[in-house]
N, CA, C and O atoms as a GROMACS GRO file, in nm:
protein
  588
    1MET      N    1   9.410  10.631  15.675
    1MET     CA    2   9.312  10.529  15.665
    1MET      C    3   9.207  10.561  15.559
    1MET      O    4   9.168  10.473  15.482
    2GLY      N    5   9.162  10.684  15.557
    2GLY     CA    6   9.061  10.725  15.457
    2GLY      C    7   9.119  10.719  15.317
    2GLY      O    8   9.049  10.681  15.223
    3LEU      N    9   9.247  10.755  15.298
    3LEU     CA   10   9.311  10.752  15.168
    3LEU      C   11   9.323  10.614  15.113
    3LEU      O   12   9.302  10.593  14.994
    4ASP      N   13   9.357  10.516  15.198
    4ASP     CA   14   9.364  10.376  15.157
    4ASP      C   15   9.232  10.325  15.105
    4ASP      O   16   9.227  10.259  15.001
    5SER      N   17   9.125  10.354  15.174
    5SER     CA   18   8.993  10.307  15.130
    5SER      C   19   8.950  10.375  15.002
    5SER      O   20   8.884  10.313  14.918
    6PHE      N   21   8.989  10.506  14.987
    6PHE     CA   22   8.957  10.574  14.862
    6PHE      C   23   9.029  10.508  14.742
    6PHE      O   24   8.970  10.486  14.637
    7LYS      N   25   9.155  10.478  14.762
    7LYS     CA   26   9.235  10.417  14.659
    7LYS      C   27   9.176  10.282  14.622
    7LYS      O   28   9.165  10.250  14.503
    8SER      N   29   9.137  10.204  14.720
    8SER     CA   30   9.083  10.073  14.698
    8SER      C   31   8.950  10.083  14.619
    8SER      O   32   8.929  10.008  14.523
    9ASP      N   33   8.866  10.171  14.657
    9ASP     CA   34   8.735  10.189  14.588
    9ASP      C   35   8.757  10.228  14.444
    9ASP      O   36   8.690  10.176  14.355
   10SER      N   37   8.852  10.322  14.420
   10SER     CA   38   8.881  10.369  14.286
   10SER      C   39   8.932  10.256  14.197
   10SER      O   40   8.894  10.245  14.080
   11THR      N   41   9.018  10.172  14.253
   11THR     CA   42   9.073  10.059  14.179
   11THR      C   43   8.961   9.961  14.142
   11THR      O   44   8.953   9.914  14.028
   12SER      N   45   8.876   9.931  14.237
   12SER     CA   46   8.770   9.837  14.212
   12SER      C   47   8.669   9.888  14.110
   12SER      O   48   8.618   9.812  14.028
   13THR      N   49   8.641  10.021  14.116
   13THR     CA   50   8.550  10.083  14.020
   13THR      C   51   8.610  10.076  13.878
   13THR      O   52   8.539  10.044  13.782
   14THR      N   53   8.737  10.106  13.865
   14THR     CA   54   8.802  10.105  13.734
   14THR      C   55   8.801   9.959  13.679
   14THR      O   56   8.769   9.934  13.562
   15SER      N   57   8.836   9.869  13.764
   15SER     CA   58   8.841   9.729  13.723
   15SER      C   59   8.702   9.681  13.681
   15SER      O   60   8.686   9.610  13.582
   16SER      N   61   8.603   9.722  13.759
   16SER     CA   62   8.464   9.680  13.731
   16SER      C   63   8.418   9.742  13.602
   16SER      O   64   8.354   9.673  13.523
   17SER      N   65   8.446   9.872  13.574
   17SER     CA   66   8.400   9.934  13.454
   17SER      C   67   8.468   9.878  13.330
   17SER      O   68   8.404   9.868  13.225
   18SER      N   69   8.598   9.839  13.340
   18SER     CA   70   8.664   9.779  13.224
   18SER      C   71   8.609   9.643  13.195
   18SER      O   72   8.605   9.603  13.079
   19LYS      N   73   8.564   9.568  13.299
   19LYS     CA   74   8.499   9.441  13.274
   19LYS      C   75   8.366   9.460  13.204
   19LYS      O   76   8.332   9.383  13.115
   20VAL      N   77   8.290   9.561  13.244
   20VAL     CA   78   8.164   9.592  13.179
   20VAL      C   79   8.188   9.628  13.032
   20VAL      O   80   8.117   9.578  12.945
   21ASN      N   81   8.285   9.710  13.004
   21ASN     CA   82   8.318   9.749  12.865
   21ASN      C   83   8.354   9.629  12.782
   21ASN      O   84   8.308   9.615  12.669
   22THR      N   85   8.438   9.540  12.837
   22THR     CA   86   8.478   9.420  12.761
   22THR      C   87   8.359   9.332  12.736
   22THR      O   88   8.342   9.280  12.625
   23THR      N   89   8.275   9.313  12.836
   23THR     CA   90   8.154   9.229  12.823
   23THR      C   91   8.064   9.289  12.720
   23THR      O   92   8.016   9.217  12.634
   24THR      N   93   8.038   9.418  12.724
   24THR     CA   94   7.953   9.488  12.625
   24THR      C   95   8.008   9.473  12.487
   24THR      O   96   7.935   9.444  12.393
   25GLU      N   97   8.140   9.493  12.472
   25GLU     CA   98   8.203   9.482  12.342
   25GLU      C   99   8.189   9.337  12.288
   25GLU      O  100   8.157   9.318  12.171
   26GLN      N  101   8.213   9.238  12.373
   26GLN     CA  102   8.201   9.098  12.330
   26GLN      C  103   8.055   9.071  12.289
   26GLN      O  104   8.030   9.004  12.189
   27LYS      N  105   7.961   9.121  12.365
   27LYS     CA  106   7.822   9.096  12.336
   27LYS      C  107   7.788   9.157  12.201
   27LYS      O  108   7.716   9.097  12.120
   28SER      N  109   7.840   9.277  12.176
   28SER     CA  110   7.815   9.347  12.051
   28SER      C  111   7.870   9.264  11.931
   28SER      O  112   7.806   9.254  11.826
   29ILE      N  113   7.988   9.206  11.952
   29ILE     CA  114   8.045   9.123  11.844
   29ILE      C  115   7.965   8.992  11.825
   29ILE      O  116   7.940   8.947  11.714
   30ASP      N  117   7.925   8.934  11.940
   30ASP     CA  118   7.844   8.811  11.931
   30ASP      C  119   7.711   8.831  11.864
   30ASP      O  120   7.661   8.741  11.796
   31ASP      N  121   7.652   8.947  11.880
   31ASP     CA  122   7.521   8.977  11.821
   31ASP      C  123   7.529   9.033  11.678
   31ASP      O  124   7.427   9.056  11.614
   32ALA      N  125   7.652   9.055  11.630
   32ALA     CA  126   7.669   9.114  11.499
   32ALA      C  127   7.623   9.021  11.387
   32ALA      O  128   7.622   8.899  11.401
   33TYR      N  129   7.584   9.083  11.273
   33TYR     CA  130   7.538   9.008  11.157
   33TYR      C  131   7.656   8.931  11.099
   33TYR      O  132   7.642   8.812  11.072
   34LYS      N  133   7.774   8.996  11.078
   34LYS     CA  134   7.895   8.933  11.024
   34LYS      C  135   8.014   8.994  11.094
   34LYS      O  136   8.015   9.113  11.126
   35VAL      N  137   8.118   8.910  11.120
   35VAL     CA  138   8.243   8.953  11.177
   35VAL      C  139   8.354   8.884  11.103
   35VAL      O  140   8.351   8.763  11.083
   36PHE      N  141   8.456   8.966  11.060
   36PHE     CA  142   8.573   8.915  10.993
   36PHE      C  143   8.695   8.950  11.080
   36PHE      O  144   8.705   9.062  11.132
   37THR      N  145   8.785   8.856  11.095
   37THR     CA  146   8.904   8.875  11.180
   37THR      C  147   9.029   8.869  11.094
   37THR      O  148   9.044   8.774  11.016
   38ALA      N  149   9.117   8.963  11.105
   38ALA     CA  150   9.247   8.962  11.035
   38ALA      C  151   9.342   8.871  11.105
   38ALA      O  152   9.313   8.824  11.215
   39ASP      N  153   9.458   8.845  11.044
   39ASP     CA  154   9.558   8.758  11.104
   39ASP      C  155   9.606   8.811  11.238
   39ASP      O  156   9.639   8.732  11.326
   40ASP      N  157   9.609   8.943  11.255
   40ASP     CA  158   9.661   9.002  11.378
   40ASP      C  159   9.549   9.021  11.482
   40ASP      O  160   9.573   9.081  11.587
   41GLY      N  161   9.432   8.974  11.457
   41GLY     CA  162   9.322   8.985  11.554
   41GLY      C  163   9.228   9.103  11.538
   41GLY      O  164   9.126   9.111  11.605
   42ARG      N  165   9.264   9.196  11.447
   42ARG     CA  166   9.172   9.308  11.420
   42ARG      C  167   9.045   9.255  11.362
   42ARG      O  168   9.046   9.157  11.288
   43LYS      N  169   8.932   9.320  11.396
   43LYS     CA  170   8.801   9.272  11.349
   43LYS      C  171   8.728   9.381  11.270
   43LYS      O  172   8.738   9.500  11.300
   44LYS      N  173   8.655   9.338  11.173
   44LYS     CA  174   8.560   9.425  11.102
   44LYS      C  175   8.423   9.365  11.134
   44LYS      O  176   8.396   9.249  11.104
   45VAL      N  177   8.338   9.447  11.197
   45VAL     CA  178   8.211   9.400  11.247
   45VAL      C  179   8.098   9.473  11.172
   45VAL      O  180   8.096   9.596  11.163
   46PHE      N  181   8.005   9.396  11.120
   46PHE     CA  182   7.887   9.448  11.053
   46PHE      C  183   7.773   9.410  11.144
   46PHE      O  184   7.736   9.292  11.153
   47GLN      N  185   7.716   9.508  11.213
   47GLN     CA  186   7.610   9.483  11.311
   47GLN      C  187   7.481   9.436  11.252
   47GLN      O  188   7.409   9.357  11.313
   48THR      N  189   7.448   9.484  11.131
   48THR     CA  190   7.321   9.452  11.069
   48THR      C  191   7.339   9.402  10.924
   48THR      O  192   7.441   9.427  10.861
   49GLN      N  193   7.239   9.333  10.876
   49GLN     CA  194   7.243   9.287  10.740
   49GLN      C  195   7.247   9.411  10.644
   49GLN      O  196   7.310   9.406  10.539
   50GLU      N  197   7.182   9.516  10.682
   50GLU     CA  198   7.182   9.638  10.600
   50GLU      C  199   7.323   9.691  10.588
   50GLU      O  200   7.364   9.723  10.476
   51SER      N  201   7.399   9.704  10.696
   51SER     CA  202   7.536   9.753  10.687
   51SER      C  203   7.624   9.662  10.600
   51SER      O  204   7.708   9.710  10.525
   52TRP      N  205   7.603   9.532  10.611
   52TRP     CA  206   7.677   9.438  10.524
   52TRP      C  207   7.640   9.459  10.380
   52TRP      O  208   7.730   9.461  10.296
   53GLU      N  209   7.515   9.475  10.346
   53GLU     CA  210   7.474   9.493  10.208
   53GLU      C  211   7.528   9.625  10.152
   53GLU      O  212   7.564   9.631  10.034
   54GLU      N  213   7.535   9.728  10.232
   54GLU     CA  214   7.594   9.858  10.193
   54GLU      C  215   7.740   9.838  10.157
   54GLU      O  216   7.789   9.891  10.058
   55ALA      N  217   7.811   9.759  10.242
   55ALA     CA  218   7.953   9.735  10.217
   55ALA      C  219   7.969   9.657  10.088
   55ALA      O  220   8.060   9.685  10.010
   56ILE      N  221   7.884   9.560  10.065
   56ILE     CA  222   7.891   9.478   9.940
   56ILE      C  223   7.869   9.571   9.819
   56ILE      O  224   7.942   9.562   9.720
   57GLU      N  225   7.772   9.658   9.828
   57GLU     CA  226   7.746   9.748   9.722
   57GLU      C  227   7.862   9.837   9.690
   57GLU      O  228   7.894   9.859   9.573
   58PHE      N  229   7.926   9.889   9.796
   58PHE     CA  230   8.049   9.974   9.775
   58PHE      C  231   8.158   9.892   9.710
   58PHE      O  232   8.223   9.938   9.616
   59ILE      N  233   8.179   9.770   9.760
   59ILE     CA  234   8.286   9.685   9.705
   59ILE      C  235   8.263   9.658   9.558
   59ILE      O  236   8.356   9.666   9.477
   60GLU      N  237   8.142   9.626   9.523
   60GLU     CA  238   8.107   9.595   9.383
   60GLU      C  239   8.111   9.714   9.293
   60GLU      O  240   8.166   9.709   9.183
   61ASP      N  241   8.050   9.827   9.340
   61ASP     CA  242   8.036   9.944   9.253
   61ASP      C  243   8.162  10.029   9.251
   61ASP      O  244   8.198  10.080   9.144
   62GLU      N  245   8.230  10.047   9.361
   62GLU     CA  246   8.340  10.140   9.367
   62GLU      C  247   8.476  10.074   9.355
   62GLU      O  248   8.569  10.134   9.300
   63LEU      N  249   8.489   9.952   9.406
   63LEU     CA  250   8.619   9.882   9.399
   63LEU      C  251   8.625   9.781   9.286
   63LEU      O  252   8.729   9.720   9.261
   64ASN      N  253   8.509   9.764   9.214
   64ASN     CA  254   8.500   9.669   9.102
   64ASN      C  255   8.546   9.529   9.138
   64ASN      O  256   8.619   9.464   9.063
   65MET      N  257   8.501   9.485   9.253
   65MET     CA  258   8.536   9.348   9.297
   65MET      C  259   8.405   9.279   9.335
   65MET      O  260   8.306   9.344   9.369
   66SER      N  261   8.407   9.146   9.330
   66SER     CA  262   8.291   9.074   9.379
   66SER      C  263   8.312   9.041   9.525
   66SER      O  264   8.426   9.032   9.572
   67ILE      N  265   8.205   9.022   9.596
   67ILE     CA  266   8.218   8.987   9.740
   67ILE      C  267   8.281   8.852   9.758
   67ILE      O  268   8.342   8.828   9.862
   68GLN      N  269   8.269   8.762   9.661
   68GLN     CA  270   8.331   8.632   9.667
   68GLN      C  271   8.484   8.647   9.664
   68GLN      O  272   8.556   8.578   9.736
   69GLN      N  273   8.532   8.739   9.578
   69GLN     CA  274   8.676   8.768   9.572
   69GLN      C  275   8.727   8.814   9.710
   69GLN      O  276   8.831   8.769   9.757
   70VAL      N  277   8.652   8.902   9.772
   70VAL     CA  278   8.696   8.957   9.897
   70VAL      C  279   8.693   8.851  10.008
   70VAL      O  280   8.785   8.840  10.088
   71GLU      N  281   8.585   8.774  10.008
   71GLU     CA  282   8.574   8.672  10.113
   71GLU      C  283   8.680   8.566  10.099
   71GLU      O  284   8.717   8.503  10.199
   72ASN      N  285   8.733   8.542   9.978
   72ASN     CA  286   8.838   8.441   9.955
   72ASN      C  287   8.980   8.493   9.969
   72ASN      O  288   9.075   8.417   9.954
   73MET      N  289   8.997   8.625   9.998
   73MET     CA  290   9.132   8.683  10.018
   73MET      C  291   9.186   8.636  10.150
   73MET      O  292   9.114   8.587  10.237
   74ASN      N  293   9.318   8.654  10.162
   74ASN     CA  294   9.377   8.623  10.294
   74ASN      C  295   9.318   8.723  10.396
   74ASN      O  296   9.274   8.832  10.356
   75PRO      N  297   9.315   8.690  10.522
   75PRO     CA  298   9.246   8.774  10.624
   75PRO      C  299   9.290   8.916  10.632
   75PRO      O  300   9.208   9.004  10.658
   76THR      N  301   9.417   8.941  10.611
   76THR     CA  302   9.469   9.078  10.620
   76THR      C  303   9.423   9.158  10.500
   76THR      O  304   9.376   9.271  10.517
   77GLN      N  305   9.433   9.106  10.382
   77GLN     CA  306   9.384   9.178  10.264
   77GLN      C  307   9.235   9.203  10.271
   77GLN      O  308   9.187   9.311  10.236
   78ARG      N  309   9.160   9.102  10.317
   78ARG     CA  310   9.012   9.114  10.332
   78ARG      C  311   8.982   9.224  10.432
   78ARG      O  312   8.891   9.304  10.410
   79HIS      N  313   9.057   9.230  10.540
   79HIS     CA  314   9.037   9.334  10.641
   79HIS      C  315   9.053   9.473  10.583
   79HIS      O  316   8.973   9.563  10.611
   80ASP      N  317   9.158   9.491  10.501
   80ASP     CA  318   9.185   9.621  10.438
   80ASP      C  319   9.072   9.661  10.341
   80ASP      O  320   9.030   9.777  10.340
   81ILE      N  321   9.023   9.567  10.262
   81ILE     CA  322   8.915   9.598  10.168
   81ILE      C  323   8.787   9.629  10.242
   81ILE      O  324   8.716   9.721  10.203
   82LEU      N  325   8.755   9.554  10.349
   82LEU     CA  326   8.632   9.579  10.424
   82LEU      C  327   8.643   9.713  10.499
   82LEU      O  328   8.543   9.783  10.518
   83HIS      N  329   8.763   9.746  10.539
   83HIS     CA  330   8.783   9.880  10.604
   83HIS      C  331   8.751   9.987  10.505
   83HIS      O  332   8.678  10.081  10.539
   84GLN      N  333   8.802   9.977  10.384
   84GLN     CA  334   8.772  10.078  10.282
   84GLN      C  335   8.624  10.080  10.251
   84GLN      O  336   8.570  10.187  10.226
   85ALA      N  337   8.558   9.969  10.251
   85ALA     CA  338   8.415   9.963  10.228
   85ALA      C  339   8.337  10.038  10.333
   85ALA      O  340   8.244  10.113  10.304
   86ILE      N  341   8.379  10.013  10.458
   86ILE     CA  342   8.311  10.081  10.571
   86ILE      C  343   8.330  10.232  10.561
   86ILE      O  344   8.235  10.308  10.578
   87ILE      N  345   8.452  10.275  10.533
   87ILE     CA  346   8.480  10.419  10.521
   87ILE      C  347   8.401  10.474  10.405
   87ILE      O  348   8.340  10.579  10.417
   88GLY      N  349   8.402  10.404  10.293
   88GLY     CA  350   8.332  10.453  10.171
   88GLY      C  351   8.183  10.462  10.188
   88GLY      O  352   8.121  10.559  10.145
   89GLU      N  353   8.124  10.358  10.251
   89GLU     CA  354   7.981  10.361  10.268
   89GLU      C  355   7.934  10.472  10.363
   89GLU      O  356   7.820  10.518  10.354
   90LYS      N  357   8.020  10.515  10.452
   90LYS     CA  358   7.989  10.625  10.546
   90LYS      C  359   8.014  10.760  10.477
   90LYS      O  360   7.981  10.866  10.533
   91GLY      N  361   8.072  10.757  10.356
   91GLY     CA  362   8.096  10.881  10.286
   91GLY      C  363   8.217  10.952  10.337
   91GLY      O  364   8.228  11.073  10.316
   92GLU      N  365   8.309  10.884  10.403
   92GLU     CA  366   8.424  10.946  10.461
   92GLU      C  367   8.539  10.963  10.361
   92GLU      O  368   8.640  11.027  10.390
   93ILE      N  369   8.519  10.903  10.239
   93ILE     CA  370   8.616  10.929  10.134
   93ILE      C  371   8.534  10.980  10.016
   93ILE      O  372   8.423  10.932   9.992
   94SER      N  373   8.587  11.078   9.943
   94SER     CA  374   8.511  11.137   9.840
   94SER      C  375   8.553  11.086   9.702
   94SER      O  376   8.495  11.126   9.601
   95GLN      N  377   8.654  10.997   9.698
   95GLN     CA  378   8.694  10.943   9.570
   95GLN      C  379   8.720  10.794   9.589
   95GLN      O  380   8.729  10.745   9.701
   96ASN      N  381   8.730  10.724   9.479
   96ASN     CA  382   8.755  10.582   9.480
   96ASN      C  383   8.892  10.553   9.545
   96ASN      O  384   8.984  10.633   9.534
   97PHE      N  385   8.904  10.439   9.612
   97PHE     CA  386   9.024  10.405   9.682
   97PHE      C  387   9.105  10.313   9.585
   97PHE      O  388   9.086  10.192   9.581
   98TYR      N  389   9.192  10.374   9.510
   98TYR     CA  390   9.279  10.298   9.417
   98TYR      C  391   9.421  10.350   9.428
   98TYR      O  392   9.468  10.418   9.337
   99PRO      N  393   9.490  10.319   9.536
   99PRO     CA  394   9.626  10.371   9.548
   99PRO      C  395   9.713  10.306   9.446
   99PRO      O  396   9.687  10.192   9.407
  100ALA      N  397   9.815  10.373   9.402
  100ALA     CA  398   9.907  10.325   9.305
  100ALA      C  399  10.049  10.360   9.350
  100ALA      O  400  10.071  10.465   9.411
  101ARG      N  401  10.144  10.275   9.319
  101ARG     CA  402  10.285  10.294   9.344
  101ARG      C  403  10.360  10.258   9.218
  101ARG      O  404  10.306  10.191   9.130
  102GLU      N  405  10.484  10.302   9.208
  102GLU     CA  406  10.567  10.272   9.092
  102GLU      C  407  10.702  10.226   9.135
  102GLU      O  408  10.761  10.282   9.228
  103CYS      N  409  10.753  10.124   9.070
  103CYS     CA  410  10.886  10.069   9.107
  103CYS      C  411  10.993  10.169   9.083
  103CYS      O  412  10.999  10.229   8.976
  104LEU      N  413  11.078  10.190   9.181
  104LEU     CA  414  11.189  10.280   9.178
  104LEU      C  415  11.287  10.246   9.063
  104LEU      O  416  11.346  10.336   9.003
  105VAL      N  417  11.303  10.118   9.034
  105VAL     CA  418  11.403  10.077   8.938
  105VAL      C  419  11.351  10.076   8.795
  105VAL      O  420  11.408  10.138   8.705
  106CYS      N  421  11.240  10.002   8.775
  106CYS     CA  422  11.192   9.983   8.634
  106CYS      C  423  11.064  10.057   8.602
  106CYS      O  424  11.026  10.060   8.485
  107GLY      N  425  10.997  10.114   8.694
  107GLY     CA  426  10.881  10.194   8.671
  107GLY      C  427  10.751  10.114   8.661
  107GLY      O  428  10.647  10.168   8.625
  108GLN      N  429  10.758   9.980   8.694
  108GLN     CA  430  10.634   9.898   8.692
  108GLN      C  431  10.536   9.959   8.786
  108GLN      O  432  10.573  10.004   8.895
  109LYS      N  433  10.409   9.961   8.746
  109LYS     CA  434  10.301  10.015   8.829
  109LYS      C  435  10.240   9.910   8.915
  109LYS      O  436  10.208   9.801   8.868
  110PHE      N  437  10.221   9.944   9.046
  110PHE     CA  438  10.154   9.855   9.138
  110PHE      C  439  10.020   9.925   9.173
  110PHE      O  440  10.018  10.041   9.212
  111SER      N  441   9.912   9.850   9.158
  111SER     CA  442   9.781   9.910   9.189
  111SER      C  443   9.706   9.819   9.284
  111SER      O  444   9.711   9.696   9.274
  112PHE      N  445   9.636   9.883   9.377
  112PHE     CA  446   9.563   9.808   9.478
  112PHE      C  447   9.423   9.779   9.422
  112PHE      O  448   9.368   9.869   9.358
  113PRO      N  449   9.364   9.667   9.439
  113PRO     CA  450   9.415   9.552   9.510
  113PRO      C  451   9.472   9.440   9.421
  113PRO      O  452   9.520   9.339   9.471
  114THR      N  453   9.467   9.460   9.290
  114THR     CA  454   9.503   9.350   9.204
  114THR      C  455   9.655   9.323   9.192
  114THR      O  456   9.696   9.208   9.180
  115ASN      N  457   9.737   9.425   9.197
  115ASN     CA  458   9.882   9.408   9.183
  115ASN      C  459   9.949   9.490   9.288
  115ASN      O  460   9.998   9.599   9.258
  116TRP      N  461   9.953   9.444   9.410
  116TRP     CA  462  10.003   9.525   9.523
  116TRP      C  463  10.118   9.449   9.594
  116TRP      O  464  10.133   9.457   9.716
  117LYS      N  465  10.198   9.376   9.516
  117LYS     CA  466  10.313   9.299   9.576
  117LYS      C  467  10.440   9.367   9.534
  117LYS      O  468  10.481   9.365   9.418
  118PHE      N  469  10.504   9.428   9.634
  118PHE     CA  470  10.633   9.490   9.614
  118PHE      C  471  10.706   9.496   9.744
  118PHE      O  472  10.647   9.478   9.851
  119SER      N  473  10.837   9.521   9.736
  119SER     CA  474  10.914   9.543   9.855
  119SER      C  475  10.932   9.695   9.870
  119SER      O  476  10.906   9.772   9.777
  120LYS      N  477  10.975   9.737   9.988
  120LYS     CA  478  10.999   9.878  10.008
  120LYS      C  479  11.144   9.899  10.045
  120LYS      O  480  11.202   9.824  10.123
  121PHE      N  481  11.202  10.004   9.987
  121PHE     CA  482  11.340  10.040  10.019
  121PHE      C  483  11.332  10.192  10.050
  121PHE      O  484  11.306  10.275   9.963
  122LYS      N  485  11.356  10.223  10.176
  122LYS     CA  486  11.350  10.364  10.227
  122LYS      C  487  11.221  10.431  10.181
  122LYS      O  488  11.222  10.547  10.140
  123GLY      N  489  11.110  10.357  10.189
  123GLY     CA  490  10.978  10.414  10.158
  123GLY      C  491  10.939  10.404  10.013
  123GLY      O  492  10.827  10.439   9.978
  124GLU      N  493  11.030  10.358   9.926
  124GLU     CA  494  11.000  10.348   9.785
  124GLU      C  495  10.963  10.206   9.747
  124GLU      O  496  11.021  10.110   9.800
  125ALA      N  497  10.868  10.191   9.657
  125ALA     CA  498  10.826  10.062   9.610
  125ALA      C  499  10.928  10.007   9.512
  125ALA      O  500  10.981  10.079   9.427
  126VAL      N  501  10.955   9.874   9.525
  126VAL     CA  502  11.056   9.808   9.438
  126VAL      C  503  11.005   9.670   9.404
  126VAL      O  504  10.951   9.602   9.492
  127CYS      N  505  11.020   9.626   9.279
  127CYS     CA  506  10.986   9.494   9.240
  127CYS      C  507  11.071   9.397   9.325
  127CYS      O  508  11.188   9.424   9.354
  128CYS      N  509  11.011   9.287   9.362
  128CYS     CA  510  11.082   9.188   9.445
  128CYS      C  511  11.197   9.118   9.378
  128CYS      O  512  11.282   9.059   9.445
  129ASP      N  513  11.200   9.122   9.244
  129ASP     CA  514  11.308   9.049   9.173
  129ASP      C  515  11.431   9.137   9.139
  129ASP      O  516  11.525   9.086   9.077
  130HIS      N  517  11.434   9.263   9.176
  130HIS     CA  518  11.550   9.344   9.153
  130HIS      C  519  11.659   9.316   9.257
  130HIS      O  520  11.631   9.289   9.374
  131SER      N  521  11.783   9.323   9.211
  131SER     CA  522  11.894   9.302   9.306
  131SER      C  523  11.912   9.427   9.392
  131SER      O  524  11.867   9.536   9.358
  132VAL      N  525  11.980   9.406   9.504
  132VAL     CA  526  12.005   9.519   9.597
  132VAL      C  527  12.089   9.625   9.524
  132VAL      O  528  12.068   9.746   9.539
  133LYS      N  529  12.185   9.577   9.444
  133LYS     CA  530  12.274   9.667   9.368
  133LYS      C  531  12.192   9.759   9.279
  133LYS      O  532  12.214   9.880   9.280
  134GLU      N  533  12.097   9.704   9.202
  134GLU     CA  534  12.008   9.786   9.114
  134GLU      C  535  11.931   9.888   9.191
  134GLU      O  536  11.919  10.003   9.148
  135VAL      N  537  11.879   9.847   9.302
  135VAL     CA  538  11.795   9.937   9.387
  135VAL      C  539  11.881  10.047   9.440
  135VAL      O  540  11.840  10.163   9.434
  136LEU      N  541  12.000  10.019   9.490
  136LEU     CA  542  12.090  10.122   9.545
  136LEU      C  543  12.134  10.218   9.440
  136LEU      O  544  12.147  10.338   9.468
  137GLU      N  545  12.161  10.171   9.315
  137GLU     CA  546  12.205  10.259   9.209
  137GLU      C  547  12.089  10.357   9.176
  137GLU      O  548  12.113  10.477   9.163
  138GLU      N  549  11.970  10.309   9.163
  138GLU     CA  550  11.855  10.400   9.136
  138GLU      C  551  11.831  10.498   9.248
  138GLU      O  552  11.803  10.616   9.224
  139TYR      N  553  11.842  10.450   9.369
  139TYR     CA  554  11.819  10.538   9.486
  139TYR      C  555  11.925  10.648   9.486
  139TYR      O  556  11.892  10.764   9.510
  140ARG      N  557  12.051  10.615   9.460
  140ARG     CA  558  12.158  10.714   9.456
  140ARG      C  559  12.134  10.814   9.347
  140ARG      O  560  12.158  10.933   9.369
  141LYS      N  561  12.086  10.774   9.229
  141LYS     CA  562  12.052  10.863   9.120
  141LYS      C  563  11.953  10.967   9.165
  141LYS      O  564  11.969  11.086   9.138
  142ILE      N  565  11.850  10.921   9.234
  142ILE     CA  566  11.748  11.012   9.279
  142ILE      C  567  11.804  11.112   9.378
  142ILE      O  568  11.773  11.231   9.371
  143ASN      N  569  11.888  11.063   9.472
  143ASN     CA  570  11.946  11.152   9.570
  143ASN      C  571  12.043  11.253   9.509
  143ASN      O  572  12.053  11.367   9.555
  144ASP      N  573  12.115  11.209   9.402
  144ASP     CA  574  12.205  11.302   9.331
  144ASP      C  575  12.125  11.411   9.264
  144ASP      O  576  12.164  11.528   9.268
  145ILE      N  577  12.013  11.376   9.201
  145ILE     CA  578  11.930  11.476   9.132
  145ILE      C  579  11.866  11.570   9.235
  145ILE      O  580  11.860  11.690   9.212
  146GLN      N  581  11.820  11.517   9.345
  146GLN     CA  582  11.752  11.604   9.443
  146GLN      C  583  11.853  11.683   9.524
  146GLN      O  584  11.814  11.772   9.599
  147GLY      N  585  11.979  11.655   9.510
  147GLY     CA  586  12.081  11.733   9.578
  147GLY      C  587  12.111  11.684   9.711
  147GLY      O  588  12.195  11.741   9.780
   0.00000   0.00000   0.00000
């Protein structure tokens, strides 16, 4: 009898605390200065005008983009840029965020965020207009060289 009541109390406490956390989190988002939501529901929250202005500064100075460009991107791309701005403004990255990839077949360079459209084949970047045959031939060449 004592064990049943202990179990019941524990469950109600856990349920109650998760409701409090959800309510607190929602209130935090509701009170935020700016909130951006990606297609998959992920959010980038700027609690204050100051944090938003710091993100804008990072985007303009370090990523060489205007805030209008970022705001007009599709939600997923915008989420990625804002994520980098948040990381950058906190000093969590020591260099500019400019990833680059190269097409396995023709060597075309893909750079973020201006030219970041490619397909992937076994982790390798490939132009979308190459045939499967071309991609397989290049992939086999690399595997032959690497042994």
